[in-house]
C-alpha positions as CSV (number, residue, x, y, z in Angstrom):
1,M,-15.7,15.7,-7.2
2,G,-13.0,13.1,-7.8
3,S,-11.7,10.7,-10.7
4,R,-11.7,7.5,-11.6
5,F,-9.1,5.6,-13.6
6,E,-9.1,1.7,-14.6
7,T,-6.4,-0.5,-16.0
8,D,-7.3,-4.0,-17.4
9,P,-6.5,-6.4,-14.7
10,P,-4.4,-9.4,-15.2
11,P,-5.8,-12.9,-14.8
12,F,-5.5,-14.6,-11.3
13,W,-2.3,-16.2,-9.9
14,R,-3.6,-17.5,-6.6
15,Q,-0.5,-16.8,-4.1
16,R,-0.5,-15.6,-0.6
17,G,2.0,-14.2,1.4
18,W,5.1,-13.1,-0.5
19,L,3.7,-9.9,-1.2
20,V,3.3,-8.5,2.1
21,P,5.6,-10.3,4.5
22,A,4.1,-8.8,7.6
23,V,0.6,-11.9,6.7
24,S,3.0,-15.2,5.9
25,F,6.2,-15.8,4.7
26,A,5.4,-19.0,2.6
27,V,4.7,-18.9,-1.1
28,L,1.8,-20.6,-2.4
29,L,1.7,-20.9,-6.2
30,C,-1.2,-22.5,-7.8
31,G,-2.8,-21.7,-11.6
32,G,-6.1,-20.2,-12.2
33,G,-7.8,-18.0,-15.0
34,G,-10.4,-15.5,-14.9
35,F,-10.4,-11.2,-13.7
36,L,-9.4,-9.8,-11.1
37,V,-12.8,-8.4,-9.2
38,L,-12.4,-5.6,-6.6
39,R,-15.0,-6.1,-3.4
40,D,-16.7,-3.2,-2.9
41,E,-16.2,-3.1,1.1
42,P,-17.0,-0.5,3.4
43,V,-14.7,1.6,5.2
44,T,-15.2,2.0,8.8
45,D,-15.1,5.2,11.1
46,A,-11.2,6.2,11.5
47,A,-9.0,4.9,14.0
48,P,-8.9,7.2,17.0
49,R,-5.8,9.6,16.6
50,P,-2.9,9.3,18.9
51,A,-3.2,11.3,22.3
52,G,-2.4,15.1,21.4
53,T,-2.8,15.2,17.7
54,V,-4.2,18.5,16.4
55,L,-5.7,18.4,13.2
56,V,-5.4,21.5,11.1
57,D,-7.5,22.3,8.1
58,G,-8.1,18.6,8.3
59,R,-4.5,17.4,8.6
60,P,-2.4,16.7,11.4
61,D,-0.5,19.3,12.8
62,G,3.0,19.8,10.7
63,C,1.8,17.5,7.8
64,R,1.4,19.5,5.0
65,T,1.7,18.7,1.2
66,D,1.1,20.5,-2.2
67,D,-2.1,18.4,-2.9
68,S,-2.7,20.8,-6.8
69,I,-2.0,17.7,-9.0
70,Q,-4.7,15.9,-9.1
71,D,-4.0,14.2,-12.7
72,A,-3.3,10.5,-12.9
73,P,0.8,10.0,-12.8
74,A,2.5,10.0,-16.0
75,G,5.5,8.4,-14.3
76,P,7.0,8.2,-10.6
77,P,7.6,11.3,-8.6
78,A,10.5,13.3,-10.1
79,D,11.9,13.5,-6.8
80,V,12.0,9.6,-5.6
81,T,14.6,8.4,-3.6
82,W,15.0,4.5,-2.4
83,R,15.3,3.4,1.3
84,E,16.0,0.1,2.9
85,L,13.0,-0.7,5.2
86,N,12.6,-4.2,6.6
87,G,14.8,-6.0,4.3
88,A,13.3,-4.4,1.0
89,R,13.8,-1.2,-1.0
90,V,10.9,1.0,-0.7
91,P,10.2,4.8,-2.6
92,L,9.9,8.0,-0.7
93,S,9.1,11.1,-2.3
94,A,9.5,14.7,-0.9
95,S,6.7,16.0,-2.5
96,A,4.1,12.7,-2.5
97,G,5.3,11.5,0.7
98,P,6.0,10.2,3.3
99,I,7.3,13.4,4.6
100,R,6.9,12.8,8.5
101,T,8.3,10.3,10.8
102,D,6.9,9.7,14.5
103,G,9.4,7.0,15.9
104,P,9.0,3.8,13.6
105,V,5.5,5.2,11.4
106,L,6.6,7.1,8.2
107,W,3.6,9.2,7.5
108,C,1.9,12.6,5.8
109,F,1.1,11.7,2.8
110,A,-0.3,14.0,-0.5
111,H,-3.7,14.1,-0.8
112,T,-3.3,13.0,-4.5
113,P,-2.9,10.3,-6.7
114,A,0.9,10.1,-6.2
115,G,0.6,10.1,-2.8
116,A,-1.9,7.3,-2.9
117,V,0.6,5.3,-5.0
118,M,3.1,6.1,-2.1
119,A,1.4,5.0,0.5
120,A,0.7,1.6,-1.1
121,H,4.2,1.1,-1.5
122,V,5.3,1.8,2.1
123,I,2.3,1.2,4.3
124,P,2.4,-2.6,3.7
125,R,6.5,-2.6,4.0
126,Q,6.4,-1.1,7.7
127,L,3.9,-3.6,8.6
128,S,7.0,-6.6,8.5
129,G,8.9,-4.9,11.2
130,G,8.7,-5.1,14.5
131,D,6.9,-2.1,15.2
132,W,3.8,-2.9,13.0
133,R,1.3,-2.4,16.2
134,A,2.3,0.9,15.7
135,V,1.8,0.9,12.0
136,V,-1.7,-0.7,12.4
137,E,-2.9,2.0,14.9
138,R,-2.3,4.9,12.4
139,Q,-2.0,3.3,9.1
140,V,-4.6,0.5,8.8
141,A,-8.3,1.2,8.6
142,P,-10.1,0.0,11.6
143,G,-12.9,-2.6,11.5
144,P,-13.4,-6.5,11.7
145,G,-10.7,-7.3,8.9
146,R,-8.4,-4.9,10.6
147,E,-9.0,-7.1,13.5
148,I,-8.3,-10.5,11.6
149,F,-5.0,-8.8,10.4
150,V,-3.7,-8.3,13.8
151,A,-4.4,-11.7,14.9
152,M,-2.8,-13.1,12.1
153,R,0.2,-10.9,12.5
154,S,0.6,-11.5,16.0
155,S,1.0,-15.4,15.3
156,L,4.3,-14.3,13.1
157,D,8.1,-13.4,14.3
158,D,8.1,-9.6,14.6
159,A,11.9,-9.7,13.2
160,P,11.5,-8.9,9.7
161,A,13.8,-10.7,7.0
162,A,17.2,-9.3,6.0
163,H,16.5,-9.7,2.6
164,T,13.4,-10.1,0.4
165,A,13.7,-11.6,-3.0
166,V,10.6,-9.3,-4.1
167,T,11.2,-6.0,-5.6
168,V,8.8,-3.4,-6.4
169,A,8.7,-2.9,-10.4
170,G,6.1,-0.4,-11.0
171,F,2.5,0.7,-10.4
172,A,-1.1,1.3,-12.0
173,L,-3.6,3.7,-10.4
174,S,-6.7,1.4,-11.0
175,V,-9.3,3.8,-9.0
176,Y,-9.1,7.2,-7.6
177,T,-11.2,9.7,-5.7
178,A,-10.7,12.1,-2.9
179,E,-11.7,9.5,-0.5
180,R,-10.9,6.0,-2.0
181,A,-7.9,5.0,-4.1
182,T,-6.9,1.3,-5.5
183,V,-3.4,0.9,-6.6
184,R,-1.9,-2.2,-8.4
185,V,1.4,-2.9,-7.4
186,L,3.8,-4.4,-9.8
187,V,6.3,-7.0,-8.2
188,R,9.3,-8.9,-9.5
189,L,9.9,-12.3,-7.8
190,A,13.0,-13.9,-8.1
191,G,12.8,-17.4,-10.1
192,F,8.7,-16.2,-10.5
193,G,8.8,-13.4,-13.0
194,D,6.3,-10.7,-12.6
195,A,2.9,-10.5,-10.5
196,A,0.8,-7.9,-9.5
197,A,-1.8,-7.0,-6.7
198,D,-4.0,-4.3,-5.7
199,Y,-4.1,-2.5,-2.6
200,R,-7.2,-0.3,-1.6
201,L,-6.9,3.1,0.4
202,A,-8.9,5.4,2.0
203,W,-8.1,9.1,2.9
204,S,-9.1,9.5,6.8
205,D,-7.8,11.8,9.4
206,G,-5.6,13.7,7.2
207,D,-3.8,10.8,5.4
208,W,-3.6,7.8,3.7
209,Q,-4.6,4.3,5.2
210,V,-4.6,0.9,3.8
211,V,-7.9,-0.8,3.9
212,P,-7.8,-4.5,4.5
213,S,-10.4,-6.9,3.3
214,S,-13.0,-8.4,5.5
215,A,-10.4,-11.7,5.7
216,G,-8.1,-9.3,6.9
217,E,-6.2,-9.6,3.8
218,L,-4.1,-6.3,2.6
219,Y,-4.1,-6.9,-1.3
220,T,-6.0,-8.8,-3.6
221,P,-4.4,-12.3,-4.9
222,P,-1.3,-11.7,-6.9
223,A,-1.9,-12.3,-10.4
224,P,0.9,-13.3,-13.1
225,V,2.2,-10.2,-15.6
226,T,3.3,-11.2,-19.0
227,T,3.7,-7.5,-19.8
228,T,4.4,-4.5,-18.2
229,A,2.3,-2.3,-20.7
230,G,-0.1,-0.5,-18.6
231,F,2.0,0.2,-15.4
232,I,4.3,2.6,-14.5
233,L,8.0,1.5,-14.2
234,W,10.2,2.8,-10.9
235,G,13.4,2.0,-13.2
236,A,15.3,1.7,-10.1
């Protein structure tokens, strides 16, 4: 049986686009209030695996992680390193993932709360580069939401920005089970302060996938954050 972790959500900040440059590069700022409500949307069947993929004990061949630690993270992975990816720095972990690389796709995350956290940071960032279609095929849950995301992403320039003013500052795991996770990512946007948005993930075909909404959005509307209480900070 999985476990569930909850954090108090901040009020809405109705801004779209800057948290995942793969969707839109414009910054839209509007005030708002209330509480963040996660939509319980169904996750469809897994995407077809690439030809030649072999599952061994439920994991793709060559993908093995230590999945014994199922507690909510008390801090960042001890072995975290940072890598420049499509104009921004993202965290990587030899224990939580991603530990495999196939061409442009960084994959094989631990089937743990920490693995879900890493997937929420890495997968969306990969979608802002020119090889985003390969990432979508393997790391975005299929369904109408994915189709809409692809349509929106296809209208944008494939070349990532040379540098983004958004930096990841921390995270909070609000939901976790063996099959589902919701990770709140805290970001800092130069000139605007801190904000956070939620990413939903599903465990499918032996790895984590990002689950888009029915409107093709990879994350909930970002909300302003006035305190980092309740977040685990990266400290990088």
